[in-house]
C-alpha positions in Angstrom: 0.0 0.0 0.0 1.2 3.5 -0.9 0.3 6.8 0.8 0.3 10.4 -0.3 0.2 12.9 2.6 -0.9 16.6 2.3 -2.0 19.6 4.3 -4.6 21.6 2.6 -5.5 25.0 3.9 -9.0 25.9 2.8 -10.8 29.3 2.8 -13.5 28.4 5.4 -16.2 30.6 3.6 -15.4 29.0 0.2 -15.4 25.4 1.8 -18.7 25.9 3.4 -20.4 26.1 0.1 -18.4 23.6 -1.7 -20.3 20.4 -1.0 -21.0 19.6 -4.7 -17.4 20.2 -5.8 -16.0 18.0 -3.0 -18.5 15.2 -3.9 -17.5 15.4 -7.5 -13.8 15.2 -6.6 -14.3 12.3 -4.2 -16.2 10.4 -6.8 -13.5 11.0 -9.4 -10.8 10.0 -6.9 -12.7 6.8 -5.9 -13.0 5.8 -9.6 -9.3 5.7 -10.1 -7.7 2.2 -10.5 -5.8 1.3 -7.4 -7.3 3.9 -5.2 -8.1 2.4 -1.7 -9.5 5.5 0.2 -8.8 8.8 2.0 -8.4 9.8 5.6 -9.0 13.5 6.3 -8.4 15.2 9.6 -9.7 18.6 10.5 -6.9 20.5 12.1 -9.0 23.6 12.6 -8.9 27.0 10.9 -9.6 25.4 7.5 -6.5 23.2 7.6 -7.0 19.5 6.7 -4.5 16.7 6.9 -5.3 14.4 4.0 -3.9 10.8 3.5 -4.7 9.1 0.2 -4.1 5.4 0.2 -3.3 3.6 -3.1 -2.6 0.0 -3.9 0.8 1.1 -5.3 3.0 4.0 -6.1 2.4 3.3 -9.8 -1.5 3.6 -9.3 -1.0 6.8 -7.4 1.2 8.3 -10.2 -1.2 7.1 -12.9 -4.1 8.7 -11.1 -2.4 12.1 -11.3 -3.2 12.4 -15.0 -6.9 12.5 -14.2 -6.8 14.0 -10.7 -4.4 16.9 -11.4 -6.7 18.8 -13.7 -9.7 18.0 -11.3 -7.7 19.5 -8.4 -7.1 22.6 -10.4 -10.8 23.0 -11.3 -12.6 21.7 -8.1 -10.1 22.0 -5.1 -7.6 24.7 -5.8 -10.3 27.5 -6.0 -11.3 26.6 -2.4 -7.8 26.9 -0.9 -6.5 29.8 1.1 -2.8 28.7 0.2 -1.4 26.0 -2.1 -1.7 22.5 -1.0 1.4 21.3 0.8 2.8 17.8 0.0 4.2 16.4 3.1 5.4 13.2 1.5 4.6 9.9 -0.2 5.7 6.4 0.7 5.0 2.8 1.4 2.7 2.0 4.2 4.6 -0.1 6.6 1.8 -0.7 9.1 -1.9 -0.2 9.3 -4.7 -1.2 11.6 -7.5 0.8 10.2 -11.0 -0.6 10.9 -14.2 0.4 9.2 -16.1 3.2 11.0 -19.5 1.6 11.7 -21.0 4.9 12.9 -20.8 6.6 9.5 
């Protein structure tokens, strides 16, 4: 499994009205071969830690050709500052369990 880690700093006012754009992006993301899911953590003040999980680094790289333009169209207009790539790498341990409450 491969992870891509980012900090996204959103403009809270723009984010509040962006439900449709976020749903469209999530659906596009989920449709990419090898995409396993996303963990998003609200850090407050519009900042989100985002971890995208992929079957492999090759799948993540291939997804960029579709997701890059979608980020520019759907996500970038909502940001207060450019998305910050923290890093990418192989997941060496995970004990994620499904959230039965959602």
